[in-house]
C-alpha positions as CSV (number, residue, x, y, z in Angstrom):
1,M,103.7,56.1,81.5
2,T,103.3,59.6,81.1
3,A,100.1,60.1,79.8
4,E,97.5,62.4,82.1
5,P,94.6,61.2,83.5
6,G,92.2,60.5,80.8
7,P,89.0,58.2,79.9
8,T,91.1,55.2,79.8
9,T,93.7,56.0,82.3
10,F,93.5,55.2,86.1
11,L,95.2,56.2,89.3
12,V,95.2,53.2,92.1
13,G,97.3,55.0,94.6
14,G,100.8,56.5,95.0
15,A,102.6,58.2,92.6
16,L,102.0,55.5,89.3
17,T,99.3,56.1,86.0
18,W,97.4,53.0,85.3
19,A,95.9,52.2,82.3
20,P,94.2,48.9,80.5
21,A,96.7,46.1,80.8
22,L,95.7,45.1,77.3
23,D,96.0,48.5,75.8
24,H,100.1,47.9,76.6
25,P,101.3,44.4,75.3
26,D,104.4,45.5,76.0
27,L,104.4,45.8,79.8
28,L,103.5,42.4,79.7
29,A,105.0,38.6,79.6
30,P,104.0,37.1,76.5
31,S,101.8,34.2,78.8
32,T,100.6,36.7,81.0
33,L,99.4,38.6,77.7
34,A,97.9,35.8,76.2
35,F,96.2,34.8,79.5
36,L,94.2,38.3,79.9
37,R,93.1,37.7,76.1
38,R,91.7,34.8,76.9
39,W,90.2,35.6,80.2
40,A,88.7,39.1,78.8
41,Q,86.5,36.9,76.0
42,T,84.4,35.6,78.9
43,E,84.8,38.5,81.6
44,P,84.4,42.1,80.6
45,A,85.8,43.1,83.6
46,A,89.6,41.9,82.5
47,A,89.6,43.8,80.1
48,E,88.6,47.2,81.9
49,R,89.9,46.2,85.6
50,V,93.0,44.7,84.9
51,L,95.5,47.4,84.7
52,V,99.2,48.1,84.2
53,T,101.6,50.9,84.8
54,E,105.5,50.9,84.1
55,I,108.1,51.2,87.1
56,D,111.7,51.0,87.4
57,P,113.0,47.5,86.6
58,G,115.3,48.7,89.9
59,L,112.2,49.4,91.8
60,A,110.6,45.8,91.3
61,D,110.9,44.3,95.2
62,T,108.2,45.0,96.9
63,A,109.6,46.9,99.6
64,A,111.4,49.3,97.2
65,L,108.0,49.8,95.1
66,T,106.3,50.8,98.2
67,E,108.5,53.3,99.2
68,A,109.5,55.0,96.0
69,Y,105.9,55.2,94.8
70,G,104.1,55.5,97.7
71,L,101.5,52.8,97.5
72,P,100.4,51.4,101.0
73,A,102.3,48.0,102.3
74,A,99.0,46.1,102.2
75,A,98.3,47.2,98.4
76,S,100.8,44.6,97.0
77,A,100.2,41.0,96.6
78,N,103.1,38.8,96.5
79,C,103.1,35.8,94.2
80,V,105.8,32.5,95.3
81,L,105.9,29.0,93.5
82,V,106.0,26.1,95.6
83,A,107.1,22.9,94.9
84,G,106.6,19.4,96.6
85,R,106.8,15.1,95.4
86,R,104.2,12.6,96.4
87,E,105.2,8.8,95.2
88,G,107.4,10.5,92.4
89,D,105.0,13.2,91.1
90,E,106.3,16.7,91.5
91,R,103.3,19.1,92.4
92,I,103.2,22.9,92.0
93,A,101.7,26.1,93.1
94,A,101.6,29.5,93.3
95,A,100.8,30.9,96.4
96,V,99.6,34.5,96.3
97,V,99.6,36.7,99.5
98,R,98.9,40.2,100.6
99,A,102.7,41.8,101.2
100,T,102.2,42.6,104.8
101,T,101.9,38.5,105.6
102,R,103.6,35.2,104.2
103,A,102.5,32.3,102.7
104,D,102.1,29.4,104.9
105,V,104.5,27.1,103.0
106,N,105.2,24.2,105.8
107,N,101.5,24.2,106.6
108,A,98.3,25.3,104.5
109,V,100.4,24.9,101.1
110,K,102.1,21.7,102.0
111,R,98.6,19.9,102.7
112,L,96.7,21.6,100.2
113,L,99.6,19.9,97.8
114,D,99.2,16.9,99.5
115,V,103.0,16.1,100.0
116,R,105.4,15.7,102.6
117,K,107.5,18.7,102.1
118,A,107.2,21.7,100.2
119,S,110.0,24.1,99.5
120,F,110.8,27.4,96.9
121,L,111.2,26.3,93.5
122,P,114.4,27.4,92.7
123,M,114.7,31.0,90.8
124,D,116.1,29.8,87.6
125,R,113.4,26.9,87.3
126,A,111.0,29.4,88.4
127,T,111.7,32.0,85.6
128,A,112.3,29.2,82.6
129,E,109.2,27.4,83.4
130,S,107.4,30.6,84.2
131,G,108.3,32.4,81.2
132,M,108.6,35.4,83.5
133,E,111.0,37.1,84.9
134,Y,112.4,37.5,88.6
135,G,110.7,39.6,90.5
136,G,107.6,40.0,88.1
137,I,106.3,36.7,88.8
138,T,102.5,36.7,88.7
139,P,99.6,34.3,89.1
140,L,98.1,35.5,85.6
141,G,99.5,33.3,83.1
142,L,101.4,30.6,84.8
143,P,101.8,26.9,83.1
144,D,98.2,25.1,83.2
145,T,100.0,22.5,85.4
146,Y,100.4,24.6,88.3
147,R,97.7,25.1,90.9
148,V,97.1,28.9,91.7
149,L,96.3,29.4,95.1
150,V,95.1,32.7,96.6
151,D,94.7,33.8,100.2
152,A,91.1,34.8,101.1
153,R,92.4,37.9,102.3
154,V,93.9,39.0,98.8
155,T,90.3,38.8,97.6
156,V,88.5,41.2,100.0
157,D,88.7,44.9,100.2
158,D,91.5,45.9,102.7
159,P,90.6,49.5,104.1
160,D,94.8,49.9,104.7
161,A,95.4,48.9,100.6
162,G,93.5,51.5,99.2
163,G,91.6,49.8,96.6
164,D,92.8,47.2,94.1
165,V,95.1,44.3,94.5
166,V,99.4,45.0,92.7
167,I,100.9,42.0,91.3
168,G,103.5,41.2,88.7
169,S,103.0,41.4,85.1
170,G,105.5,38.7,84.4
171,V,107.8,41.6,83.9
172,R,110.1,43.4,86.3
173,R,109.3,46.9,84.6
174,S,106.2,47.2,85.3
175,K,102.8,46.0,87.6
176,I,99.3,45.1,87.5
177,A,96.7,46.3,89.6
178,L,93.5,44.9,89.6
179,P,90.5,44.5,92.5
180,G,91.1,41.5,94.8
181,A,87.5,39.7,93.8
182,L,88.6,40.0,90.2
183,L,91.9,38.3,90.6
184,G,89.5,35.6,92.7
185,R,87.4,34.9,89.6
186,A,90.4,34.7,87.2
187,P,90.7,31.3,85.3
188,G,92.4,28.4,87.7
189,V,92.5,30.3,91.0
190,E,91.7,28.8,94.0
191,V,90.6,31.0,96.8
192,V,91.9,29.5,100.1
193,D,91.4,30.8,103.8
194,G,94.3,30.6,105.8
195,L,96.8,30.4,103.3
196,A,98.8,33.0,104.8
197,L,100.2,33.8,108.1
198,A,100.0,37.1,109.3
């Protein structure tokens, strides 16, 4: 987006210009847009503080995004999809952790899912079932059958992160930013201490 900052445009940090996500439905995956619209009906901050910015889709990966747009490394949070089985029942969760950490899949996630083994969901399944693009998967708008686990460190202000948390939008050509505390209050989110390893 090239609009100059105005009453409804915000600069979260770096070289990106941000605006309320619901004002730019074309920059969101359909399931993410539907989620935000439902959430905003009960949480006004979801309409005001969930922001979106357009990016080069070739820079969607966190390291490239951080370098190209001058974002603090700690500002981004990664969302990975993890699956495991228990007595024939498959259990899937999204694990959301700051980009400066990594999800503790072999201990914390496995224990929360109550499975013997947890592994990353294959890319083709992750994109097909979520309706989102690889590199853009976000905790906002995932299937209702998925648990959404957010590391507690994502929900608190990090002085090195520059304020809001940057996450996927469901598509590679944009990113969402919102306060970590607001993400922790999103419908279906479970805030977990120790979900990430430093």
